[in-house]
N, C-alpha and C positions, 0 to 999 in steps of 0.2 A: 504493500500500500504506500510506503514511503520511500521506495527505491530511488526515486529521483533526488531525494534530499538527505540520503543517509549521511553523506559527508557533513552537511550542515548540522544534522542532529548530533553528530559526534562531538561538535565543538561547543555545544550548549552545556552550561553548568547543571548538573543533576542534583536532585530529582526535578522533573518538570512534567506538566501536563501538555499533551498535544491533541488537537481535535482535527478531524477531517470533515469539512463542511459538506462535502458531497454525500456523505452518509446521511446526514440530517435531511438534506434535500430529497434524497431517495425515499426515506421513511415517510416524509411529509407527502410525497407524491402517492405512495401506496395508500395512505389514509384518505387523501382527497379522492382518489379513483374509486374507493369503496363507499365513502360516506357523504361526500360534499353535497349531493343533491337533496339530502334530507337531514343533514346534521351540521352543527357548528363545532369546530375543533378548538380546544384550549390546551395550552402547554402547561403542565404542572411545574411551576417555577422552582419548587423545592428540589427538583431533580438537578437543575443547573442554573445558577444565578448569574453567570457571566453575561455582561452587557452585549458582548460580541455574539455570543450564542443566541441570545434573545433577539438580536437584530436579524439574524438568519431566520429564526422562527417567525418573526413579524413579516419578513419578506415572503413567507409561504402562506400568508393570510390566515395565520393561526393566532388566536387570542391567548390570554394568560389566565391561568387559575392560580390564585395566590392565597396565602394563609396568614398573612401578617401585614401590618403597615410597612415593614421593611421590604417585603416582596412587592407591595404596591409601588413603593418609591422606586425600586429597581426596574419594575416593568414600565413605569411611566418614563423613566430616564432612557430606556431602550427605544422609546418611541411608540409603544403600544398604547392605543387610544383607550380612555376610561370606559368607553362603551363596549370594549372588547375584553374587559377584565371581569372575572368572576371571583368574588371574595368568599372563600370557604373558611370556616374556623370551628373548632370544637367548642370554644368559649372565648368571648372577647370582653375587654374592658370598655367602658364608655368612651374613653379617649381614642381607642382604636377604631371604634365604629364612627366616631366623629371625624377622624382623619380620612376615612374612606368616603364618607358622605361629602366632606369638603372638597375632595378630589373627584367628585362626580362619578364614582365607580358605579357601573351599571347593575350588576347582579350580586346578591348576597345569599348565603345560606344560613340556616340555624339548625342546631342539633339537640335542643332541649326546649321544654316549655318556658322555662325561666329566661333563656336566651332570646326566645321569640318576643317575649314581653319587653325585654331590654332593647332589642333592635327596634321595635315599634315606637317605644318612648323616645329613643334617640332621633329617629326619623321625624317624629312629631315635633320635637324641639327645634329641629333644623328647618321646619316648615317645608319639607320636601317629602315626596312619596317615593319609596324605593321598591324595587322588584326583588322578591325573595323566593328561594327554594326551601322546602323542608327536607332534611336528610333523615331517612328512615333506616333502621337497622333490620335487615331481613332475616337474621338468625341463620346465616349460611357460613360454614367453615370450609372454604375451598382448599385444595391441595397446594399449600404454600407454607413458608415459614410462619410460625405462630405470631411473630412480631409484625408480619405483613398481612395478617388476616383482620380486616377492619369491619367485616360484616357478620362476624359470629355473635352469638347471643351474649357472650361475656365481654365483648369488645366495648371500649369506652365510647365508640362513635355512634351517632344517630339516636333517633327516638324509637323506642320499642313499638312494634306493631300493635300491641295490646293497648297503647295509649292514643290510638287514633281518635277516639271520641273526645278525649280530653283536649287533644290538639285542635279539633274542630271547634270546640267551645271557645277556645282562645282566638283562633283564626277568624271566626265570623265577626269578631269585634275589633279586628285590626283597624286602627285609625290612619296609619301612614304606611303600612305595608300592603303591597299588592302581591298576594301569594300566586306566583305564576307557574310554579313547577314542583315536581317531586324529584328528589335526589337520592341515588343509591350508589354506593361504592363498596364492593365486597372484598377487595384485597388487591395485592400487588404481586407482580412476577407470576402471573397465571399463564400457563402454556397450552391449555385446552379450552374449548368453548363451553364445555358442559356446565361449569359453575355459573356462567352468564345465563344459560338457558334456564337453570333452576331459579335464579334471581328474578328473571322476567315474570315468572308466575306471581311472585310477591309484588312486583312493580305494578303489574296490571290490576291486581286487586286494590292497591292503594289509589291508583288513578281513578278507578271506578268508584271507590268510596267518595272521593272528593266531587266527582261528577254528579253522583246521586245526591250529594248535599247542595248542589247548585253552584259549586265553585268552578270557575273556568281555568282549566289547566292548559297552559300554552307550550310548556317545555317539559321534557323528561330528561333529567341528567343521569346518564348511565355510568358516570365515572370513567375509570380507565383500568389500569392494571395489566395491560397487555405485556407479556413477558418477553425476554430475549434469551437465546441459548448461551448461557455462560459456559456450559460444558459441551464438548463435541457431540456427545451422545444425545443431547437434548434436542427435541424437534422444535423448529421455528414456529412461533405463533402466527397463524394466518388470519388477519382481520377479515378477510373475505368470508370466513365461516360464519360470521355474525351479520354480514351485510343484509341478507334478505329478512332475517328475523327482526333486526333493528328497523328496517324499512317498514315492515308490517306494523310495528308499534307506532311508528310515525303516522302511517296512513289510517290505522284503526281509530286513533284518538285525535287525529288532526293536530298533532304536536310536532314541534321541532326538537330533534334529539340533540343533546349536548354530550360531548365526549371529552374527557380530561386525560391526555396522554403525557407521560413524562419520560420514563425509562425507554419506552419503545422508540421515541424520537431521537434520543441523544446518547444512550448508553454505549452503543457500538461505535460511536464516532470518536470516543475519547480513549486515550492511552496515557500511561505513566512511563516515562523513561527513567531508569534507575541504574546505579553503578554498584558493582560488587566491591565492598569495603574489606571483607575478611572471609577467609575460608577455614572451616573447622570440620572435624570428623566427630560424628555422634553415633557410636555403636555401628561403625562401618558405613554410615550413610553421610555423604557430603552435606554440609550445612553452609549455605551461602548467606552472609550478612550483607544486606544492601542498604543504600542510603535513603530509601523511601520506606515509610512505616505506617502504622495505624493512624498517625496524625494526618497523613495524606489520603489514605483510603481505609477508613475504619470498618468497612463492610465485612471483611473476614473475621475481625474481632467481635463484631456485634452479632452478625447473622451466620457465622461460620461459612461465609460466602466463598465461592470459588472464582478466581480470576486467572485465566490462562496466562502463563509466563513462558517466554522463550528468549534466546539471545537476539539482540537487535541485529547483529551481523551473523551470517552463517558460520557455524563452527563444525569442524570435522570430528570424528570419533563417535564411539558408541554412546548411546543415551542410557543413563542409569537413574534409579530413584534418588532424588535429591530433595532437600528442604530449602526453602527460601524464607528468610526471616528479616524483620526490620531491626533498627538500632534502638528502638524505644525501650525504656526500663520497665517492661511489662512482659510477662511470659506469653500473653495472648497476642503479642505483636508478631504474628507468623502468618505468611500468606498461604503456606501449605506445602504439599509434596508434589513434585513434578519429575517427569522423565527429561533429564537435561544432559548435554555433553559436559565434559570436564571444563570447569570455568576457573579463571584466575582473577586475582585482584585487578580492578580497573575495567573488566568486561562490562558491557552495557546490556541490560535486559529490558524487554518491553512487556508491560503489564496491560492486558486487554480489558475492554469493556469498562473503562473508567470515566465515561462521559456523564454518568448519572450517579448521584448520591456519593460523590467522592469529594470534590472541591467544596460542595455545599455543607458537607459534614466534617470538613477538615478543621484541625485545631492547632493551637500553639503549645500543646502538651509537651512537656520536657523542654520548653523554651524553643521549640522548633519553628522555623520561619516558613510561612506559606510559600509554596513553590511558584515559579513563573508559569505562564500559560502561553501556548502558541497555537496558531490556527493555520491550517493548510487547505488550499482550495484546488489542489491538483496542479497549480502553476506556481503560486507564491506562498512562502512561509513567512508569517509575520507574528511578532509578539503582541499579545492582547492583554497581558497583565505582567507587571514586573514582579520579580521575586521580592518578597517582603524584606524590609530592612530591620536591623536590630531595634531601631528607635520605634518601630511599629508595635513592638511588644509592650511599650509603656505609654502609648499615645494618649490614653485617657486617664492615666494616673495623675493624681494631685501630689506633686513632689514638694 
């Protein structure tokens, strides 16, 4: 993928992130081809908050799904219009709602009865009417990591279906909220369509509940969660498997479908380039210590996630089972076991699928500086974020 710029990559100080914009554009094209005639697309900004990445997303006519004033600020800075921003949140403070309203954000959700009342009061105080979705919890546990299952009955997200009547009692008295839609999101990193089909049964019953009560539902937000193959044996998720079913929902109820995709759009576009710092032997298995760790990509430590790793430059010799670990003072700072040729200090490795939930979850733990970022479009390689300086570690300190 980066053959034309390997020499350039070798000269950059490691570790660093690099993104291929062509991957994002291709994923966006797949989504548009399948859904654009009946659905609006939103990018889950939590997946990647880079302004440059968001500008690429904006160029694909995709809006932003945000979960905080900070993400609203970043989305607006990237040029995404307020009317193309959907503000989801488990729970908000008054000032967070006020910030969104002041910035004319188009869509909100709420996930509890108390939050619904708070949202309505804030809108009333602003003398504006806002459009809102109610996020329901369908009680579905799809096949994914437990931390990524957001639609199970024990999850903190959404309003339980048993509380629909209570919700209606509140919603019918809204003064400044126009309840325009129903919102479901069952989880992330899903690789098969079956959980979505199961959720649709719950979605239909919820929409019909509101229709019977005389409320006009204009949108159905079906969330996202489309997975990507982190491992070679994993099958690629095919959005086309949901196309006709989602189209039927749109036509049956006369609604526009909303989809919130994050990982699917950007994960495979991103990589981390890292350098071998040390070589050890652990019970006959080579252990390679690299200069990138859980502060740059915390997914292996948090989710036991797999990210494929191989040498950036081709190396001869047999591949044997090896371990790749980071330099952080935590035993959990380990990427995993890989079949690798013999490596030496100074060799460069490439870590795959680092475009989502890496730089956004990165930290300064152990006083580590946030890496630089680069963007490649098939022709030009350019820096899109500088490596953090030491002074950045104390920027907000009162000395």
